[in-house]
C-alpha positions in Angstrom: -25.7 -67.9 -20.7 -26.8 -71.4 -19.5 -28.6 -73.2 -22.3 -28.9 -76.7 -20.8 -29.7 -77.3 -17.1 -29.1 -80.7 -15.7 -30.3 -82.3 -12.5 -30.8 -85.7 -10.9 -27.4 -87.0 -10.1 -26.4 -88.4 -6.8 -25.1 -91.5 -4.8 -26.9 -94.8 -5.4 -26.2 -98.4 -4.4 -25.4 -101.0 -7.0 -28.6 -102.2 -8.6 -30.3 -99.0 -7.9 -31.9 -96.4 -10.3 -31.5 -92.7 -11.0 -33.2 -90.4 -13.5 -31.2 -87.5 -14.9 -33.0 -84.4 -16.4 -31.8 -81.9 -18.9 -34.0 -78.8 -19.5 -33.4 -76.3 -22.3 -35.2 -73.4 -24.0 -38.0 -74.4 -26.3 -36.2 -73.2 -29.4 -33.1 -75.4 -28.7 -35.3 -78.3 -27.7 -37.2 -78.2 -31.0 -34.2 -77.7 -33.3 -31.4 -79.6 -31.7 -30.6 -83.3 -31.3 -30.0 -84.4 -27.7 -27.8 -87.0 -26.1 -26.1 -87.9 -22.9 -22.4 -88.4 -22.4 -20.3 -89.4 -19.4 -16.8 -89.0 -18.2 -15.2 -91.1 -15.6 -12.0 -90.1 -13.8 -9.0 -90.6 -16.1 -11.1 -91.6 -19.0 -12.3 -89.8 -22.1 -15.9 -88.5 -22.4 -18.1 -91.1 -24.1 -21.5 -91.1 -25.6 -24.0 -93.0 -23.5 -27.3 -92.5 -25.3 -28.7 -90.3 -28.0 -31.6 -89.6 -30.2 -30.8 -90.1 -33.8 -33.4 -89.3 -36.5 -36.9 -88.5 -35.2 -37.5 -90.6 -32.1 -35.0 -93.3 -32.9 -32.4 -93.8 -30.2 -28.9 -95.3 -29.9 -27.1 -96.6 -26.8 -23.5 -97.5 -25.8 -23.2 -101.2 -25.6 -22.6 -101.4 -21.8 -25.8 -99.5 -21.0 -28.2 -100.9 -23.6 -31.1 -102.5 -21.8 -30.4 -100.6 -18.6 -30.6 -97.0 -19.6 -33.4 -95.2 -21.5 -33.3 -91.8 -23.1 -36.6 -90.0 -23.4 -38.1 -86.5 -23.7 -41.0 -84.5 -22.6 -41.9 -82.0 -25.4 -44.2 -80.0 -23.2 -41.4 -79.4 -20.6 -38.5 -79.1 -23.2 -36.7 -81.7 -21.1 -34.7 -84.8 -22.0 -34.3 -87.6 -19.5 -31.9 -90.4 -18.9 -33.4 -93.2 -16.8 -30.7 -95.4 -15.4 -31.5 -98.8 -13.9 -29.5 -101.7 -12.6 -26.6 -99.3 -12.0 -23.1 -100.7 -11.6 -20.0 -99.1 -10.0 -18.5 -98.7 -13.5 -21.4 -96.3 -14.3 -19.8 -93.8 -11.9 -19.0 -90.7 -13.8 -20.0 -87.1 -14.5 -22.9 -87.2 -16.9 -23.4 -84.4 -19.4 -26.3 -83.5 -21.5 -25.5 -82.5 -25.1 -27.5 -80.8 -27.8 -26.3 -80.5 -31.4 -27.5 -78.9 -34.6 -25.5 -79.7 -37.7 -26.1 -78.8 -41.3 -23.8 -78.8 -44.3 -22.8 -75.2 -43.6 -23.5 -74.7 -39.9 -22.7 -76.4 -36.6 -23.8 -75.5 -33.2 -23.8 -77.5 -29.9 -24.3 -77.0 -26.2 -23.2 -78.9 -23.1 -24.9 -79.1 -19.8 -22.9 -78.3 -16.6 -22.5 -82.0 -15.7 -24.0 -84.0 -12.8 -22.1 -86.5 -10.7 -23.4 -90.1 -10.6 -21.8 -92.3 -8.0 -22.6 -96.0 -7.7 -21.2 -97.4 -4.5 -22.3 -99.5 -1.6 
């Protein structure tokens, strides 16, 4: 059962922009905390951007100022707007949703979407 559906990846030239989308069910969207990860070939998956408490956000150093995580509550969708893209941003990008309490943990991953930055 697919809980997170991603879209928006593709091929873009250096300096270009892309917007990734991650749509979930309303129940997951309201309860879970969302973030975006990426995994480049031969590298570990890394956190790119995430919501923390409330509407606060946090970004990996290399994308801060270029990427923006946002959400549309009416559409149960989280976005990752990527600008000034660089070849080193090439990776498979994954949406992640987590719900953690002291006694319970649950999380979901999207299917991944390829982002390729190349001229």
